[in-house]
LOTOR-606810 format. One record per residue (C-alpha): x, y, z. Coordinates in steps of 0.02 Angstrom, whole numbers, padded with zeros to 5 digits, always signed. Last residue first. Example, Ala and Ser with C-alpha at 12.3 -4.5 7.8 and 13.67 -1.06 7.14 Angstrom:
LOTOR-606810
+00684-00053+00357 +00615-00225+00390 
***
This chain:
LOTOR-606810
+05472+02496+05123 +05348+02609+05211 +05250+02570+05374 +05054+02575+05325 +05019+02485+05505 +05158+02577+05607 +05287+02492+05635 +05325+02461+05833 +05501+02506+05897 +05555+02458+06084 +05659+02629+06156 +05771+02534+06259 +05862+02563+06438 +05790+02416+06557 +05869+02268+06491 +05808+02117+06541 +05673+02121+06411 +05486+02080+06440 +05456+02196+06603 +05284+02239+06520 +05262+02416+06587 +05149+02474+06750 +05283+02587+06827 +05353+02461+06938 +05380+02362+06763 +05488+02466+06706 +05432+02571+06535 +05507+02535+06365 +05519+02750+06292 +05413+02745+06143 +05424+02743+05936 +05329+02754+05759 +05372+02691+05623 +05296+02776+05449 +05465+02769+05346 +05587+02615+05307 +05711+02606+05173 +05871+02496+05107 +05943+02521+04933 +06056+02405+04838 +06207+02394+04781 +06237+02242+04700 +06407+02119+04664 +06398+01979+04553 +06288+01840+04480 +06291+01707+04638 +06270+01868+04759 +06387+01995+04839 +06304+02130+04951 +06320+02311+04953 +06171+02389+05081 +06118+02551+05055 +06049+02703+05169 +05874+02757+05241 +05794+02761+05399 +05625+02840+05461 +05556+02856+05633 +05373+02955+05693 +05363+02980+05888 +05258+02919+06027 +05167+02962+06179 +05244+02875+06306 +05276+03030+06383 +05469+02994+06357 +05460+02946+06173 +05356+03126+06151 +05481+03218+06253 +05638+03153+06144 +05531+03200+05981 +05504+03370+06057 +05670+03445+06042 +05769+03314+05966 +05951+03406+05985 +05957+03368+06169 +05970+03190+06136 +06139+03215+06078 +06184+03061+05943 +06309+02924+05905 +06267+02749+05828 +06346+02570+05844 +06256+02467+05703 +06183+02270+05754 +06123+02141+05634 +05979+02029+05606 +05967+01913+05458 +05774+01848+05391 +05764+01717+05235 +05691+01707+05074 +05854+01695+05006 +05986+01672+05145 +06056+01833+05211 +06215+01782+05256 +06316+01933+05370 +06481+02058+05364 +06484+02238+05419 +06593+02367+05347 +06532+02551+05400 +06455+02694+05325 +06380+02823+05454 +06215+02936+05480 +06153+03015+05659 +06023+03066+05757 +05929+03172+05577 +05779+03274+05667 +05606+03258+05568 +05513+03137+05700 +05669+03034+05750 +05798+03007+05598 +05917+02869+05564 +06036+02883+05406 +06114+02739+05319 +06291+02662+05244 +06304+02473+05227 +06454+02344+05197 +06471+02174+05140 +06323+02078+05157 +06325+01905+05063 +06159+01884+04987 +06090+01731+04943 +05954+01701+04805 +05772+01670+04745 +05762+01856+04835 +05655+01921+04966 +05791+01940+05094 +05738+02009+05275 +05858+02125+05357 +05801+02141+05565 +05905+02305+05636 +05961+02308+05825 +06021+02476+05816 +06165+02513+05962 +06167+02660+06076 +06287+02790+06106 +06205+02950+06192 +06301+03130+06192 +06238+03281+06282 +06091+03218+06351 +06163+03085+06426 +06158+02899+06371 +06286+02753+06393 +06261+02597+06281 +06073+02612+06246 +05992+02478+06172 +05903+02536+05995 +05753+02414+05944 +05687+02317+05809 +05726+02440+05676 +05654+02351+05521 +05719+02334+05348 +05646+02245+05174 +05772+02196+05058 +05765+02255+04860 +05726+02149+04731 +05836+02086+04619 +05753+02016+04434 +05881+01872+04435 +05991+01812+04284 +06001+01613+04224 +06104+01539+04080 +06108+01484+03925 +06226+01517+03763 +06202+01507+03595 +06299+01531+03419 +06253+01549+03232 +06419+01590+03134 +06348+01680+02943 +06460+01659+02795 +06482+01794+02641 +06588+01748+02500 +06659+01570+02531 +06801+01593+02411 +06879+01767+02513 +06770+01743+02683 +06654+01905+02720 +06593+01881+02903 +06387+01892+02992 +06388+01834+03175 +06227+01765+03216 +06217+01782+03411 +06062+01705+03511 +06069+01701+03717 +05956+01590+03812 +05886+01640+03983 +05819+01564+04134 +05731+01697+04259 +05769+01719+04441 +05650+01789+04532 +05643+01927+04671 +05535+02046+04583 +05409+01965+04472 +05382+01885+04283 +05213+01822+04269 +05143+01991+04213 +05270+01985+04055 +05300+02145+03947 +05289+02275+04108 +05399+02148+04197 +05513+02170+04061 +05494+02344+04032 +05540+02387+04196 +05677+02258+04220 +05790+02352+04083 +05898+02231+04014 +06059+02313+03924 +06185+02212+03809 +06364+02235+03761 +06442+02116+03637 +06633+02082+03669 +06723+02019+03544 +06882+01928+03585 +06986+01901+03415 +07106+01766+03338 +07239+01769+03215 +07290+01676+03064 +07245+01847+02968 +07188+01977+03078 +06996+01957+03108 +06913+02149+03079 +06797+02281+03148 +06613+02260+03199 +06538+02353+03057 +06365+02349+03103 +06283+02297+03295 +06118+02242+03292 +05992+02202+03433 +05885+02127+03503 +05805+02121+03717 +05688+02020+03811 +05612+01901+03683 +05488+01752+03747 +05551+01579+03711 +05562+01514+03881 +05684+01690+03918 +05742+01751+03754 +05912+01881+03725 +05925+01896+03535 +06105+01968+03437 +06146+02021+03270 +06341+02039+03240 +06360+02117+03061 +06515+02128+02974 +06679+02051+03032 +06804+02079+02900 +06929+01958+02862 +07099+01974+02885 +07207+01870+02747 +07305+01717+02766 +07153+01625+02816 +07129+01516+02991 +07039+01665+03086 +06980+01612+03251 +06823+01717+03323 +06800+01700+03503 +06646+01797+03575 +06620+01864+03747 +06442+01929+03806 +06440+02077+03920 +06287+02113+04017 +06223+02262+04101 +06079+02225+04222 +05951+02359+04265 +05839+02452+04373 +05850+02360+04528 +06047+02331+04541 +06159+02251+04413 +06344+02294+04343 +06472+02199+04262 +06358+02052+04225 +06490+01945+04119 +06459+01796+03991 +06590+01705+03927 +06675+01582+03793 +06524+01617+03667 +06633+01506+03533 +06680+01545+03347 +06771+01478+03187 +06823+01543+03028 +06805+01462+02861 +06960+01414+02774 +07073+01478+02638 +07243+01400+02620 +07300+01461+02453 +07327+01301+02375 +07224+01191+02465 +07073+01325+02465 +07117+01341+02271 +07120+01152+02240 +06942+01147+02336 +06865+01267+02258 +06919+01185+02081 +06862+01004+02121 +06683+01086+02170 +06672+01170+01991 +06715+01014+01917 +06609+00915+02021 +06467+01035+01957 +06525+01003+01795 +06511+00816+01795 +06350+00820+01858 +06286+00942+01722 +06366+00801+01602 +06280+00671+01677 +06116+00728+01684 +06122+00767+01474 +06181+00592+01456 +06042+00525+01548 +05941+00646+01448 +05994+00573+01291 +05994+00384+01329 +05789+00423+01365 +05791+00504+01215 +05855+00349+01119 +05749+00234+01210 +05610+00308+01130 +05674+00311+00959 +05700+00097+00996 +05518+00097+01035 +05437+00207+00893 +05536+00073+00755 +05719+00127+00692 +05800+00251+00564 +05968+00264+00586 +06044+00436+00628 +06258+00445+00642 +06328+00500+00792 +06337+00672+00847 +06510+00778+00897 +06425+00978+00894 +06349+00984+01050 +06405+00844+01167 +06592+00847+01084 +06602+01029+01107 +06563+01036+01282 +06699+00906+01342 +06813+01009+01240 +06766+01162+01328 +06775+01064+01489 +06966+01028+01451 +06993+01203+01420 +06921+01254+01575 +07019+01126+01679 +07160+01203+01578 +07130+01380+01626 +07120+01342+01813 +07264+01241+01838 +07333+01389+01751 +07253+01481+01892 +07316+01346+02026 +07494+01388+01963 +07469+01572+01973 +07402+01573+02156 +07531+01463+02220 +07651+01567+02141 +07612+01706+02232 +07572+01611+02382 +07774+01598+02373 +07810+01756+02328 +07701+01829+02505 +07784+01694+02596 +07972+01779+02544 +07908+01927+02566 +07848+01870+02756 +08010+01812+02797 
***
């Protein structure tokens, strides 16, 4: 089958070449007539000579046009006979496989279709990502492969946005924002008959500049208390400072009172955190108070002790999954007293440790 197609293509090409030779011969004859077959010159007045010069210019222009048409017709005959055509391309998708506080990895899918009977090389790929006319990143990918004959290929273009570079270049781009982008791609291919062609493509979209959420340990509620083992519930407040919603899937954390770690865990937890909104979640923890040493006695005496909490949250966003850090340092704790002991009994649960963040609490 392939051999027969090759023979047929060869015969077609041979016929096209014969037609080209005949056409070139005809062109040569026309050229000879234009240069050597001159009409008899008759003396006339100046006015008639002027008309004659104009006619010569008209004839010369007409001849050039005929040559241009001839070349165009030959190109079309070759294209029709052998089946050459211009390839097409389209941006079919833009993926964000990884995004965090430092960078966003973007993959641009470009579908290229080759209608020609032979493979065509993809020489270069030029790309530019801009926002409101300002360049975010650009690059060149040379020698990008080959598109099969009568086939199509999806070419993946990897692009990385470094957020620090963007924020340092443009003061008005802040963490938590969503910015518009325009992706511009130039595909340079080499096609027989046509030569090198540039296929320009564009795609618009939006991308976030993520900001880590704020976390506060508002209170600790004791489920069971003893010096050997205490079970408690940590009441956390999460504040989303981004202009997009988050869906919490899981979190890992570790909590310290003074310099003593009271526990760490990783658990699945579902909660929706609206854009620029606040959500509250409860997480369990088990610890041994007798291991705290002076930190526990400071709380009992009402002196307070420092606390630190660090971890990560896994969230889904409109732009893909993210793993964001959470941290709080510089908070202080004290034991809530009963009203009989002079305390402000503003909570029904008497077995709670209230948390008040220090004025210089870290993020």
